[in-house]
C-alpha positions as CSV (number, residue, x, y, z in Angstrom):
1,X,189.7,-81.5,-139.2
2,X,191.4,-79.4,-136.7
3,X,189.6,-76.2,-137.4
4,X,186.3,-78.1,-137.1
5,X,187.4,-79.4,-133.8
6,X,188.4,-75.9,-132.7
7,X,185.0,-74.6,-134.0
8,X,183.0,-77.3,-132.4
9,X,185.1,-76.8,-129.0
10,X,184.2,-73.0,-129.5
11,X,180.9,-73.7,-129.7
12,X,180.3,-76.1,-126.7
13,X,181.8,-73.5,-124.7
14,X,179.8,-70.6,-126.0
15,X,176.1,-73.1,-125.2
16,X,177.8,-73.7,-121.7
17,X,178.3,-70.0,-121.1
18,X,174.6,-69.2,-122.3
19,X,173.2,-72.0,-120.5
20,X,174.9,-70.6,-117.1
21,X,173.9,-67.0,-117.9
22,X,170.4,-68.5,-118.0
23,X,170.1,-70.4,-115.4
24,X,171.8,-67.3,-113.4
25,X,169.0,-64.9,-114.6
26,X,166.1,-67.1,-114.1
27,X,165.0,-66.9,-110.9
28,X,163.9,-70.3,-109.0
29,X,160.4,-70.8,-109.0
30,X,158.5,-71.0,-105.2
31,X,155.5,-73.3,-104.3
32,X,152.4,-71.2,-104.4
33,X,150.1,-71.0,-101.4
34,X,146.5,-72.6,-101.5
35,X,143.9,-69.9,-102.0
36,X,142.3,-71.7,-98.8
37,X,145.3,-71.7,-96.7
38,X,144.5,-68.3,-95.3
39,X,141.2,-69.2,-94.3
40,X,142.1,-72.5,-92.6
41,X,145.1,-70.8,-90.7
42,X,142.3,-68.4,-89.2
43,X,139.8,-71.1,-88.4
44,X,142.7,-72.9,-86.4
45,X,143.8,-69.5,-84.8
46,X,140.0,-69.0,-83.9
47,X,139.6,-72.3,-82.5
48,X,142.7,-72.3,-80.2
49,X,141.4,-69.1,-78.9
50,X,138.3,-69.8,-78.3
51,X,139.0,-73.1,-76.5
52,X,141.6,-71.4,-74.4
53,X,139.0,-68.9,-73.4
54,X,136.2,-71.2,-72.9
55,X,138.6,-73.5,-70.5
56,X,139.7,-70.2,-68.8
57,X,136.1,-68.6,-68.0
58,X,135.3,-72.7,-66.8
59,X,137.6,-73.0,-64.6
60,X,137.0,-69.2,-63.1
61,X,133.3,-69.9,-63.0
62,X,133.9,-73.2,-60.8
63,X,136.3,-71.7,-58.7
64,X,134.1,-69.0,-57.7
65,X,130.9,-71.0,-57.5
66,X,129.8,-72.0,-54.0
67,X,129.5,-75.8,-53.2
68,X,126.1,-77.1,-53.5
69,X,125.3,-79.2,-50.4
70,X,124.7,-82.6,-50.9
71,X,121.2,-83.4,-50.6
72,X,120.0,-86.8,-49.2
73,X,117.7,-89.0,-51.1
74,X,115.0,-88.6,-48.5
75,X,114.8,-85.1,-48.9
76,X,114.8,-85.5,-52.6
77,X,111.9,-88.1,-52.5
78,X,110.0,-85.7,-50.1
79,X,110.6,-82.6,-52.4
80,X,109.0,-84.9,-55.3
81,X,106.0,-85.5,-53.4
82,X,105.7,-81.8,-52.7
83,X,106.2,-81.0,-56.2
84,X,103.6,-83.1,-57.6
85,X,101.0,-82.1,-55.3
86,X,101.4,-78.2,-55.8
87,X,103.4,-77.4,-58.7
88,X,103.2,-80.0,-61.5
89,X,100.1,-78.8,-62.7
90,X,101.7,-75.9,-64.1
91,X,105.5,-76.8,-64.3
92,X,104.5,-80.3,-65.8
93,X,105.1,-83.6,-64.2
94,X,108.8,-83.7,-64.7
95,X,109.3,-79.8,-64.1
96,X,110.0,-79.9,-68.0
97,X,107.3,-76.8,-68.2
98,X,104.4,-76.0,-70.1
99,X,102.9,-73.2,-71.9
100,X,101.9,-71.3,-68.7
101,X,105.1,-72.2,-66.6
102,X,108.9,-72.5,-67.3
103,X,110.6,-75.6,-67.2
104,X,112.8,-76.0,-63.6
105,X,115.5,-78.6,-64.8
106,X,118.7,-76.5,-64.2
107,X,117.6,-73.8,-62.2
108,X,119.0,-74.8,-59.4
109,X,118.2,-75.1,-55.5
110,X,118.4,-71.1,-55.1
111,X,115.6,-70.4,-57.4
112,X,113.3,-72.8,-55.3
113,X,114.4,-71.2,-52.4
114,X,114.2,-68.0,-53.7
115,X,110.4,-68.1,-55.5
116,X,108.9,-70.6,-52.7
117,X,110.8,-68.8,-49.9
118,X,109.6,-65.5,-50.6
119,X,105.9,-66.7,-51.1
120,X,106.0,-65.8,-54.8
121,X,105.2,-69.8,-55.8
122,X,102.9,-70.9,-56.1
123,X,101.3,-67.9,-57.7
124,X,98.0,-66.7,-56.2
125,X,97.0,-65.6,-59.6
126,X,98.3,-65.1,-63.2
127,X,99.5,-61.5,-63.6
128,X,102.3,-59.5,-65.3
129,X,104.6,-61.2,-62.6
130,X,104.7,-63.3,-59.3
131,X,103.7,-61.1,-56.3
132,X,105.1,-61.6,-53.0
133,X,102.6,-63.0,-50.3
134,X,103.0,-65.1,-47.2
135,X,104.9,-68.4,-47.5
136,X,103.0,-71.4,-48.0
137,X,105.4,-73.8,-46.9
138,X,107.7,-74.6,-43.7
139,X,111.7,-74.2,-44.3
140,X,111.9,-78.0,-44.2
141,X,109.5,-78.0,-46.9
142,X,111.4,-75.5,-49.0
143,X,114.3,-77.0,-48.2
144,X,112.8,-80.4,-49.7
145,X,111.5,-78.9,-52.8
146,X,115.1,-77.0,-53.7
147,X,116.7,-80.4,-53.2
148,X,114.5,-82.2,-55.7
149,X,114.6,-79.7,-58.3
150,X,118.6,-79.6,-58.0
151,X,118.5,-83.1,-58.7
152,X,116.9,-82.6,-62.0
153,X,120.2,-80.7,-63.1
154,X,122.9,-78.2,-62.3
155,X,122.2,-75.0,-61.2
156,X,123.2,-72.2,-58.6
157,X,122.7,-73.2,-55.1
158,X,121.4,-71.7,-51.8
159,X,124.3,-69.0,-51.2
160,X,127.3,-70.1,-48.2
161,X,126.7,-67.9,-45.2
162,X,130.0,-66.4,-45.4
163,X,128.8,-64.1,-48.1
164,X,125.6,-63.1,-46.2
165,X,127.1,-61.5,-42.7
166,X,127.0,-57.9,-44.0
167,X,130.6,-57.5,-42.8
168,X,131.5,-56.9,-46.4
169,X,132.8,-53.6,-48.2
170,X,129.7,-51.1,-48.1
171,X,131.4,-48.3,-50.3
172,X,132.4,-51.2,-53.0
173,X,129.0,-52.7,-52.7
174,X,127.6,-49.0,-53.2
175,X,129.3,-48.7,-56.3
176,X,128.2,-52.0,-58.0
177,X,124.8,-51.5,-56.9
178,X,124.7,-48.1,-58.8
179,X,126.1,-49.7,-61.6
180,X,124.2,-53.0,-62.1
181,X,120.9,-52.6,-60.0
182,X,119.8,-48.5,-59.1
183,X,118.0,-47.9,-62.5
184,X,115.3,-50.4,-61.5
185,X,115.3,-50.9,-58.0
186,X,116.2,-47.1,-57.1
187,X,119.7,-46.1,-55.8
188,X,118.3,-46.7,-52.1
189,X,116.6,-50.1,-53.0
190,X,113.2,-48.4,-52.6
191,X,112.2,-50.3,-56.1
192,X,110.4,-48.6,-58.9
193,X,107.7,-49.1,-61.5
194,X,108.5,-50.9,-65.1
195,X,106.8,-51.7,-68.1
196,X,103.7,-53.4,-68.6
197,X,102.7,-53.6,-65.1
198,X,105.8,-55.0,-64.0
199,X,108.0,-53.4,-61.1
200,X,111.1,-53.9,-59.4
201,X,110.1,-54.7,-55.8
202,X,111.5,-53.0,-52.7
203,X,114.4,-54.1,-51.4
204,X,114.1,-53.3,-47.8
205,X,113.4,-56.3,-45.1
206,X,114.4,-58.7,-48.1
207,X,116.7,-61.2,-46.3
208,X,120.6,-61.5,-47.3
209,X,119.9,-64.7,-48.6
210,X,117.0,-63.9,-50.9
211,X,118.9,-60.9,-52.3
212,X,121.7,-63.1,-53.2
213,X,119.9,-65.9,-54.9
214,X,117.8,-63.2,-56.9
215,X,121.3,-61.8,-58.1
216,X,122.5,-65.3,-59.6
217,X,119.2,-66.6,-60.5
218,X,117.3,-63.4,-62.2
219,X,113.7,-63.6,-61.0
220,X,111.0,-61.8,-63.4
221,X,112.7,-59.3,-65.6
222,X,115.7,-59.2,-63.4
223,X,119.0,-60.0,-65.5
224,X,121.3,-62.5,-63.8
225,X,124.5,-61.9,-62.5
226,X,126.6,-65.0,-62.3
227,X,130.2,-65.2,-60.5
228,X,131.8,-63.7,-64.0
229,X,129.7,-60.5,-63.9
230,X,130.2,-59.7,-60.3
231,X,131.9,-62.0,-58.0
232,X,130.8,-63.6,-54.7
233,X,132.3,-61.1,-52.8
234,X,131.4,-58.6,-54.8
235,X,127.3,-59.7,-54.2
236,X,128.2,-59.8,-50.3
237,X,129.7,-56.1,-50.7
238,X,125.9,-55.3,-52.4
239,X,124.2,-56.9,-49.5
240,X,126.7,-55.0,-47.1
241,X,125.5,-51.6,-48.4
242,X,121.7,-52.3,-48.6
243,X,121.8,-53.5,-44.9
244,X,124.1,-50.5,-44.2
245,X,121.3,-47.6,-45.7
246,X,118.8,-49.6,-43.9
247,X,120.2,-49.4,-40.6
248,X,121.2,-45.7,-40.6
249,X,119.0,-43.1,-40.8
250,X,119.3,-40.3,-43.6
251,X,121.8,-37.8,-42.6
252,X,119.5,-34.9,-45.1
253,X,116.5,-35.4,-42.5
254,X,113.3,-37.1,-43.7
255,X,114.1,-39.3,-46.6
256,X,110.5,-39.1,-48.5
257,X,110.6,-42.9,-48.3
258,X,113.6,-43.0,-50.4
259,X,111.6,-42.2,-53.4
260,X,114.3,-40.1,-55.3
261,X,114.5,-36.4,-56.2
262,X,111.4,-36.7,-58.6
263,X,109.3,-37.3,-55.4
264,X,111.1,-34.4,-54.1
265,X,110.5,-31.9,-56.8
266,X,106.8,-33.0,-56.8
267,X,106.7,-32.3,-53.0
268,X,108.0,-28.6,-53.7
269,X,105.9,-28.2,-56.7
270,X,102.6,-28.7,-54.9
271,X,103.3,-28.0,-51.5
272,X,105.9,-24.9,-52.0
273,X,104.0,-23.5,-54.8
274,X,100.8,-24.0,-53.5
275,X,101.7,-22.2,-50.3
276,X,103.2,-19.3,-52.2
277,X,99.9,-19.2,-54.0
278,X,97.9,-19.3,-50.7
279,X,99.9,-16.6,-49.4
280,X,99.1,-14.4,-52.6
281,X,95.5,-14.9,-52.5
282,X,95.5,-13.9,-48.4
283,X,97.5,-10.6,-49.1
284,X,95.2,-9.7,-51.9
285,X,92.1,-10.3,-49.9
286,X,93.9,-8.3,-46.8
287,X,94.3,-5.4,-48.8
288,X,91.1,-5.5,-50.4
């Protein structure tokens, strides 16, 4: 019996040793990540990043956006009457737009003040773009129309006077104008031709308010420069630059109506080369 007992004891000890070694050598299993876990983490990260960016940009735009003036109900009612009589034929009874004119819901008071205040609206005739003509309404009627359209939905308001004084940084305004506007309006604001019969109008003699409103509403082919593209002070600097070049004569002599180097080259080609040819003909005839 003793040998059996000793054998059994040794066998049990060996089994325990083997079991302990197996536990030591076998690595512990870890939980496997689900295949969609990475996609879920990316979606959560993108959502949080996008939400934070949207909140930041909205806050910045709201801080920079000029506060709209509260319009009286009587002005809105008067504007509605004017709209029904002069604008609803094209823009619809509720300003919802039609096949010949866009919707005015959400364009803001600035768009109406610019389009009507410069005589572009109502349009005199259909064409590639609305042409400037004598204003058809009084200042009070223009304001009433703007108040009515502004009541239909939020949009850019008429700019504050502090941005229209023309006392900003002309050098910075010149830089902003060259980068954002000169390719269409010419570096001196003289305007220029575009495609399909359209054109960028001259900015000479245009009021500061209408220049500002054009930047925030983007009439015709012009892009919209909101306050995140160009800040209100940047727009004021552009206005300062335009007013400066209009009130200060060109230091280089006759400016050829600010038509640019192409016009100057054409002038030299026609008159300069023509004068040389005429002189050559005269010398030849004189010698004969």
